Steps between C-alpha positions, in 0.01 A plus 500: 500500500497498132382257235543456125201588284339214304604642157867427575607864554793512744382818673409445857156588627455616858232297669288648776613408847328186608283509809582252776326182414500295812349578838847498659630756250203730561552469876872583466421805288237616752750461785759695303252781431393508866863509609575790264197703616581434867864591446398822328268593788775426750741717303249789501443461876874503575555804276214686673642419842845625400352824365296562817800435727720727290237777503462478878874519556522809280213666686638411844847632411364851442521729802172556673352841432256483789590757759516338838328702764680572822361284777234687691519438872122542535433232241724253684345535844152471643343592831306251711281651769354279772212641704433332834135589564551878488713494817839453342656458158835407356655579169755290311689568179532211254792504255418322171865447407610331820164363617557633853269699722628773730298643786449870440562753775252744347156519660207353311292732287171593659215306345219719372166420664150577379218654709422163662863437597559233238819525293452643154594237239797577277609378157279261307246465778460878506442505125245218513324671789486828307365324190229317696393827668466669160202280404151617602362347818831482684 
């Protein structure tokens, strides 16, 4: 916008941009500003997503440098020993890959007994028993 100065000079004078005068104009300008900020945030979110997806595809396309260990047969099987009151026992082998159990033809290992004839605890129970016996009064 330009206007002519009061002294009759034909040069144009730039007037400052007028602020919206009515409530409707202010509301339209606020909507426009909100739309521009929201659009900018959406653009940043989309750009970030594209960058992350591109970075993951580049990383996944590289060959893995982790050396794969050869499968250990001991790590894939477990032994289940069933004791039937000290008279008989059976031993089964459980395969973690197939989920099957196979009855073992090997005899059960002899269970170690203490002086009273009770089986000596193994594993965690043995450790806890040893710890509790290390305190005075036990």
